[in-house]
Every structure is written in C-alpha cells, then in structure tokens.
C-alpha positions in Angstrom: 97.4 93.4 97.4 100.7 91.6 97.7 100.6 88.8 100.2 103.8 89.9 101.9 101.7 92.8 103.3 99.4 90.3 104.9 102.3 88.3 106.3 103.7 91.4 108.0 100.7 91.4 110.3 101.0 89.9 113.8 97.4 88.9 114.1 96.2 85.4 113.0 95.2 84.9 109.4 93.4 82.1 107.6 93.4 81.5 103.9 92.0 78.9 101.6 93.0 77.0 98.4 90.5 76.3 95.5 91.0 74.6 92.2 89.6 75.4 88.7 87.4 73.0 86.8 88.8 70.4 84.5 86.0 70.8 81.9 84.0 73.7 80.6 80.7 72.1 81.8 82.0 72.2 85.4 83.0 75.8 85.3 79.8 77.3 86.8 79.6 74.8 89.7 83.2 75.3 90.6 82.9 79.1 90.3 79.9 79.0 92.7 81.9 76.9 95.2 84.8 79.4 95.1 82.4 82.3 95.5 80.9 80.8 98.7 84.4 80.4 100.1 85.3 84.0 99.1 82.2 85.2 101.0 84.0 84.1 104.2 86.4 86.9 103.6 89.6 84.9 104.1 93.0 86.7 104.2 93.6 85.4 100.6 92.7 82.6 98.3 95.0 80.5 96.1 93.8 79.0 92.8 95.7 76.0 91.5 96.9 75.7 87.9 94.5 74.1 85.5 97.1 72.5 83.4 96.2 70.8 80.2 95.4 73.3 77.5 92.5 75.8 77.7 91.5 75.0 81.2 94.6 76.7 82.5 92.8 80.0 81.7 90.2 79.1 84.4 92.9 79.6 87.0 93.1 83.3 86.0 89.3 83.7 85.5 88.5 82.5 89.0 91.4 84.4 90.6 90.5 87.6 88.9 86.8 87.2 89.7 87.4 86.5 93.4 89.6 89.5 93.7 87.4 92.0 91.8 84.0 90.9 93.0 84.8 89.9 96.6 87.9 92.0 97.4 89.8 88.9 98.4 93.5 88.9 97.5 94.4 86.0 95.2 97.4 83.8 94.5 97.5 82.2 91.1 99.4 79.0 90.7 101.7 78.5 87.7 103.6 75.3 86.7 106.4 75.0 84.2 107.4 71.3 83.8 107.7 70.2 80.2 106.3 73.7 79.1 107.9 75.7 76.4 109.3 79.2 77.1 106.6 80.6 74.8 103.8 78.9 76.8 105.2 80.2 80.1 105.7 83.7 78.8 102.2 83.7 77.4 100.7 82.7 80.8 102.8 85.3 82.6 101.5 88.0 80.3 97.9 86.8 80.9 98.6 87.0 84.7 99.8 90.5 84.3 96.8 91.5 82.2 94.4 90.0 84.8 95.9 92.3 87.4 97.2 89.5 89.6 100.2 90.4 91.7 100.8 87.1 93.5 102.1 83.9 91.8 102.9 80.5 93.2 105.8 79.1 91.2 105.7 75.3 91.0 107.4 72.7 88.9 104.2 70.6 88.7 103.8 66.9 88.1 105.4 65.5 85.0 102.6 64.4 82.6 102.2 60.7 82.1 102.8 60.9 78.4 106.2 62.7 79.0 107.6 60.4 81.7 109.9 58.7 79.2 110.7 61.8 77.2 114.2 63.1 76.7 114.2 66.0 79.2 117.6 67.4 78.2 116.0 69.9 75.8 113.3 71.1 78.3 113.6 74.8 79.2 112.2 74.2 82.7 113.3 71.3 84.9 112.6 72.7 88.4 110.5 75.4 90.1 113.7 77.5 90.5 113.7 78.0 86.7 110.2 79.4 86.9 111.0 81.6 89.9 113.9 83.2 87.9 111.6 83.7 84.9 109.0 85.5 87.0 111.6 87.6 88.8 113.2 88.7 85.5 110.1 89.2 83.4 109.7 92.9 84.3 106.6 92.6 86.5 106.8 93.2 90.2 105.3 89.9 91.4 105.1 88.6 94.9 106.4 85.1 94.3 105.6 82.0 96.4 107.2 78.6 96.4 106.4 75.2 97.9 108.3 73.4 100.6 108.1 70.0 102.4 108.2 69.9 106.2 109.3 66.3 106.0 111.3 65.8 102.8 110.7 66.3 99.1 109.9 62.9 97.5 112.7 63.3 95.1 115.4 64.4 97.6 117.8 61.9 99.1 118.0 63.6 102.4 116.4 66.5 104.2 119.6 68.5 104.3 119.8 68.2 100.5 116.2 69.3 100.2 116.8 72.4 102.4 119.9 73.2 100.3 117.8 73.3 97.1 115.1 75.2 99.0 117.6 77.9 100.0 118.6 78.2 96.3 115.0 78.7 95.3 114.5 81.4 97.9 117.7 83.1 96.9 116.4 83.1 93.3 113.5 85.2 94.2 110.8 83.5 96.4 109.1 86.0 98.8 107.4 83.2 100.8 106.9 79.5 101.0 103.8 77.4 101.6 104.2 73.9 103.0 102.8 70.7 101.7 100.2 69.2 103.9 101.3 67.6 107.2 99.4 65.9 110.0 101.9 66.3 112.9 102.8 69.9 113.9 106.0 68.8 115.5 107.4 68.0 112.1 106.7 71.6 111.0 108.4 73.0 114.1 111.4 70.9 113.6 111.5 71.9 109.9 111.3 75.6 110.8 114.2 75.3 113.1 116.3 73.7 110.4 115.6 76.1 107.6 116.1 79.1 109.8 119.5 77.6 110.7 120.1 77.3 107.0 119.5 81.0 106.5 116.0 80.8 105.0 114.1 83.8 106.5 111.1 84.3 104.3 107.6 83.7 105.7 106.6 80.1 105.9 102.8 79.4 105.5 101.7 76.0 106.9 99.3 74.1 104.7 96.6 72.1 106.4 94.5 69.5 104.7 91.2 68.6 106.4 90.6 64.9 105.7 86.8 64.7 105.6 86.3 61.2 104.1 88.2 58.0 104.4 89.0 57.7 100.7 91.0 61.0 100.8 93.7 59.7 103.0 95.2 57.4 100.3 95.4 60.2 97.8 96.8 62.6 100.4 99.6 60.2 101.3 100.4 59.6 97.6 100.7 63.4 97.0 102.7 64.3 100.1 104.2 61.1 101.5 103.2 62.6 104.9 103.8 60.8 108.2 100.5 59.9 109.8 100.4 60.0 113.6 98.8 57.1 115.4 96.0 59.3 116.7 95.0 60.3 113.2 95.1 56.7 112.0 92.8 55.8 114.9 90.5 58.5 113.9 90.3 57.2 110.3 89.9 53.6 111.5 87.0 54.5 113.8 85.1 57.0 111.6 86.3 56.4 108.1 83.3 54.3 107.1 80.8 56.8 108.4 80.8 59.9 106.1 79.2 62.4 108.4 81.3 61.3 111.5 84.5 61.3 109.4 83.7 64.8 108.1 83.2 66.1 111.6 86.3 64.3 113.0 88.4 65.5 110.1 87.4 69.1 110.6 88.0 68.8 114.3 91.5 67.4 113.7 92.4 70.2 111.3 91.0 72.8 113.6 93.2 71.4 116.5 96.3 71.6 114.3 95.5 75.2 113.3 94.9 76.3 116.9 98.2 74.7 118.0 100.0 76.6 115.2 98.5 79.9 116.3 99.4 79.1 119.9 103.0 78.5 118.9 103.5 81.8 117.1 102.4 81.0 113.6 100.3 83.8 112.2 99.3 82.6 108.8 97.7 79.2 108.0 96.6 78.0 104.6 93.8 75.4 104.3 93.5 73.1 101.3 89.7 73.4 101.3 89.2 71.3 98.1 86.3 73.6 96.8 84.2 72.6 99.9 82.6 75.8 101.2 81.0 74.0 104.2 84.4 72.6 105.3 86.0 76.1 105.0 83.1 77.7 106.8 83.1 75.2 109.7 86.9 75.5 110.2 86.6 79.3 110.2 83.7 79.2 112.6 85.7 77.0 115.0 88.4 79.6 115.3 86.3 82.8 114.8 87.2 84.4 118.1 90.9 83.7 117.5 90.6 85.4 114.1 88.6 88.2 115.5 85.7 87.5 113.2 
C-alpha cells in the first residue's frame, strides 16, 4: 500500500521507525525486535538504510518481511551520497523486486573516509538528485523526503532551507517526514512557513522518545534540535535513573503526540530505535485516541 493512501485518512495514525543490523550476527535479534513492533499493527513502519556494503540488503529483507508476514505497509530508506549511479540503480531494482512501493529518498551522511574527497565527479550531491532518479526510473514509487522544523544544519537561513525543500518536493516528493524536535511550537511555525511557500504535500512529524540520559547528546548531534527548559529539567532530574528516565521520556513523547493530534495533525512517526517496549507503551498511552 502506498503511504499517501494512509495520509488521506482523517483519523489519527501512528507509525514507527526501525533500523537494520550492522552485522550478520545481529540480524536475528534485530529481526525479532522489528517483528515485535510490527505486531502492534502500526499504520506503517520505516526501515533505515543499512549503508556500508552488504548490510544495505537487510533494509529490504526486513521491510519485505514486515510487509508480507504482518501486513504492515513499509517504507524503505535509500541514501545516495558518494554512491555511483550503478549502485543506486541496483538498489532501486532490488526495491522493485522486493515489492516495496514506498521509498524515503535521503542524501545520507558523508562517510568519514570521503570527507576530503573531490566531490565534483559525484553523481549524487543532494537528496533531490535521488528523488529525480526514483521518479524517472519507470517504477511508480511513493517517494518521501526529510525536512527540518528548525533549519537544516547546512543551510544559512530557514528561508534558504525552505526554498531548497520546495525544489525537492517539486522534483517528486509525495510527502515529507520531519527530523526529531522537542518543542511542538517549532513545528507549527514551520508548517505555517512552508504552506506559505507553496509546499502542500503531507508533513509527518517525527518524534524521538529519549529514554536514557546518554541519548540526548547523540540526538542533539544528529538534529541540532532546540531543547525546551522543561525537557532539560526532566533529563537533569531523571537522567541518572534508567527506569525513571525511560518512564519520563515516554511520557514526554506521549504528551507531544497528543498535542499534535489535538492540533489537527493526523500522522505521527516515532523513532522507536528497535525498542518494542517503548513503542508498545507509547501506543498504549494513546490507544483510545487511535481507536485501538
């Protein structure tokens, strides 16, 4: 099922993101975790791209398994930075063969060993290059892209960021999923600005439950997100107590999600980090809202 069909619904939806293993030995444990999340029957599940050689195949293996065995629509991530045209075309053909209709087109992080490489000969420099490749490959994909409610780390201003975002949508994105954020007002302000800029595709807010104190540093490095004082206080108070921090982090994420639904957002995506218990508790907290 194409995700755009889900986004047309006016009832609240909840989806989860999982990631593939980095090694062959970890495959079964990761597969089990994704299965437990799939058993919750979310609206869809996204599977991040296992970049780095053969492990990228696990993205498709897990996405196909979830879809075929549990009937959960899946969204396969695909990155393009520093990749050859042949590598990307090969992955696109594998996605088609796996029967996956939904693809998240991302630039991806530049590998450490290529940071000083001459990029003038690269085929793909930005996600828009991959969006165009997917749109013109002959397959009828539902294509997603990423967006930043605050500002892309490499953009000088938010207006510049939105300009490039509009170009990416015009190139063929059917929807956008946001980077994590911890203050919903930032999202609401962002939505107003992009609608004014003529971006009308569905926007799916991405929520990251911070369930241990050590996560916050990595989350900030990845997203550069603004941290509200009330969230800082939460981490300061409970960060050294694993169980208390887990409970508080789930409660904070739940509060964000409920506020989003209350303000007209119908689709929320949770970065569940392969943690079935976290996904289950968040879904249980809003079960009546979801009608489950």
